[in-house]
N, C-alpha and C positions, 0 to 999 in steps of 0.2 A: 811846686810843693803840694798844691791842692790835688793835682792829678795823682801823685803818689799816695797821698792820704786817702783819697777815695778808693784807690785800688786796695789798700790795706783794709779799709772798712768792709769792702765787698768780700774780701777773702775771709775775714773774721766772721761775718754773717753766714757765709756758706759753711764754714767749719761748724758753726752752731747748728745749722740745718742738718747736716749728715750725722752729727753726734747728738741728735735731739734729746734722747733720754739717757745719755751715757753718763757714767760717773767721771770718766776721763775722756775728753773729746778725742784725743789722739789714739785712744785704745779701743773703745767699743763704739761701733756705729749702729748697733742694734739695741732695742730696749731691754731693760731689766724687768723681771717679774719675781717678786718675793715668793709667790705661791707657784713656783715653776713646776713642782710635783703635781699640783692640781690642774695644771694647764700644759701637759706634756706635748700635746699635738702641735701647738703653736711653735714649739721649739724643734720637734722632730716629726716629720711626716710619716715615719714608720709606725707611729702609734695608731694611725687610722686602721680600723678593722681588728684591733687587738682585743676588743671586748665583744660580747654577744649583742650589744645594743648600739643604737645610734646615740650620739651625745652632742649637745649644744652647750657651749661655754661662752660666757661674756665676762670680761675683766676690765675694770676701770682703775687707773692708777694716777693719783695726783702727787707728784713728786716735789719735795722741798717746799711745802706749804709755808706761806709767809714771805717767800721770795717773789718779787714782781716778775711776771711772765715765766714762771717756772714750768718745767715740762709736764704735760698731761698726755697720757696714753690710753687708748681704748682698743680692745681686740675682741672680735666675735668669730667663733669657729664652729664648724659642724663636721663630724666625722663618724664613720661606722662601717660595718662589714656588708658585703653582698651575701646572697643566699648560700653560696658554696663555702663561705667562711675563710676562703683563701685570699680573697681580694678585698681591699679596703679603699674607700673613697673619702675624700675630705676637701675642705676648703676653709679659708679664713680671710678676714680683712682687718686692717688695723689703721689707726691714725695717730701720729705723734704731733703735738703742738708745742712750740716754744716761742712765745712772743710773736713776732711777725712771720715766723717760719712754720711750715707744715709739711709732713711727709705722710703720704697715704699709700697703702699697698694692698694687693689682693693676690692670693695664690690658690691653686687647685692641685690636689695630689692624687697619686695612684700608688698603692702598696700591694705587695704580694707576700704572703706569710707561709713560711716553710716549717714543717713539723720536724724538729731536730730529734726529739725522743718523746716519750709518753707525756712529759710535763713541760718541756721547753720548746718555744717557738721563736722564729726569727722573722721579723718584718723588714723588707727592703723597699724603699720608696723614693720617688722623685716627685718634685712639685715645680710648677712653672707659674709665673705671674708677672705683674707689672708694679712698678713703683713710680709715684709722682712726687716731685719735689717742688714746693711753692714758696715764694716770698711775697708778702703783701706790703708793697711800698708805702701804702697810706699809713701804716703803723710805725714807720721809721722816722725818728726826729734826730736831726743833726745838732751837735753841740754848738757849732758856729753858724750864725745866720748867713755869713758870707759864702759858705760852701754851696755849690750847686746841688740840686736834688739828685740823689743817686738812683732813686726808683720813683716812678710816678703811678704805677699800677701793678696788678698781679703779674708775676713772672714765674713760669713753671716749665718743667721738663719731665717727660715720662720715659722710662727705660724698662726693658724686660729683665727679669731676674729668675734664678733657678736655685733649687736646693736639693740635696741628697741626704737621706737618713737611713740608718740601720738601727733596729730596735729589737733586742733579745729580751724575752720576758718569761716569767715563771709565776706561779701563784703567789710566791712570797718575795720575789725580787725582780728587778729589771735593770738593764744597762743599755744605753743608747749613744750613738755617735752621729753628729750632724755636721754637714758642710754647707752653710748658707752662702748667699751671694757668690755663686759659682761663676757667673758671667763677668764679674768684676768690671762693670760698665764705668765709663767716664761720664761725669756730670759737668756740663759746660753752660751754666746759667748766664754767665757774663764773660766777655772776652778777656777780662783781666784775671779771671780765676785760673790758677795754675793747674796743670794736669795732675800733678802729684797729690794735691789736696782734694781734688774732686773724684778720685777713684774710690769705688766701692770695694773695700778690702775683703779678702777671703778670711773667714772666721772658722774656728774649730770649737765645737761644743761636745763635751762628754758629760753625761749625766747617769745617775744610778740611784737605786734605793733598795732597802730591805725592810720587811715587816716581820716582826716576831710576835707570835701569839702566846700570851702569858696564861690565860684561861678563857672561859667562855665569854667573859665580859670585857677583858682588857687586852689591848695590843699596843705595841710600841713600834715606831718606824723611824728610820733615818734616811735622809735624801741628800744628795750632793750634786752640784753642778759646777763644772770647770769650763771657763771660757778663755780662749786664747786668740789673739791677733798680733802678728809681728808689728813692731819689734819689742813690745812691752811684755813684762812678765804675766803669766796666767793669773786670772782672777777666779776665786771660787766662792760658792754659796754652800752652806750646809745647814740643815735643820733637824731637830729632834721633836717628835710629837707623840703624845699619848692618845689612844682611841678608846672610847667607852661604848660597848655594844654596837660598834659600827655606825654610831649616830653622832656622837659628839667628839671633837678632837681639840686639843690645845697644844701649843708648843713654842719653842724658841728657835731662832735662826741667826746666822751670822754671815754677813757679806764682807769679804776681806777688804780692809782699808776703807770701809764705807759705813756700815750700819749694823746695829743689833736689831733683830726682827722679832716681834711678838705676833703670834697668829692663833686664830681660833675658828671653828666652823661647826656646821650642823648638816647632817644628811638624813633625809626622810625616805625610808624604804628603798634606798639605792636609786631613787627616781629624781629627787630634788636635792641640790646641795648648795650651801651658802658658805663662803669663806671670807675672812677679814684678816688683813695684815697691817701692822704699823711698824714702819722703819724708824728707829731712833738713830739719827746720824751721829757717827763717832768722830767725824773730821771737824775742822774748824768751821765748817758750814753750819754747825749746830748753833752758832752764835746769831745766825740770821734766819734759820728755818725752824718751823715747828714739827718737822719730820715729814714722812711720806705715808699716805694712806692708800690702801689697795683693797678693792672689793671684787669678789668673784661670785657669779651665779651660774649654776649648771643644771641641765635637764637631761634625762635619759629616757628613751622610748624605743619600742619595738619597731621592726621594719614596717 
């Protein structure tokens, strides 16, 4: 009986690991970002080189505050164009922490940009990197004292990963498709972990946005992100923002079956940007959580 119980506990902990910052553990294995339009490169490597400058972005997300051992995500990215403007390079690292589990990753990307016409370009990109999955056994406490210890120390495994992205963009709009976790590696931290539960599933991301100029001072923008992984229905994010003199913005967003999002930010001379988002949970989890906080800081500089 204890053997079966221990196997079940191991499986549940592993599911928590690979679904670190997911709303539905069986649906999404990759983290959510409320400010996805401000952090496009992390989602789509085709964004690298789409601007004239290099860009550094850091984003920190504390999910479901008030819940013990709730997910925490941090990502840091750098991307920009080479001198010929046709090639873009980039890289990012991230870490997800949930209680005793941690997932850390790093990727580097190469993109090539095609001039489709006078105003529209297409960036095609691939990225490669590694993922490390870790469980800290010292942070696990069993409910029954008679049960043997499942873990006694850090246990980790590292696998390679790859991603493909296509990003079409114009001065006023963009649309992109991303295929992450292309290698679909198996994670086998423990012998009792089943192959089906430890597989890195293939995901599909579709994102796009449009900005409309009202006058010299005001602009409005709409951004959407659709995420799909079989066999669950697609999940979507959408937000609407107002921009004043390309310096201050504020807006509202919605994540399907999850949260209402409030966001605001400031940009100084297209060089320094700061963004803040607060997710007000719309599910029953709101009875236990104070919501989710996300902060983004970005810098742009010449080559």
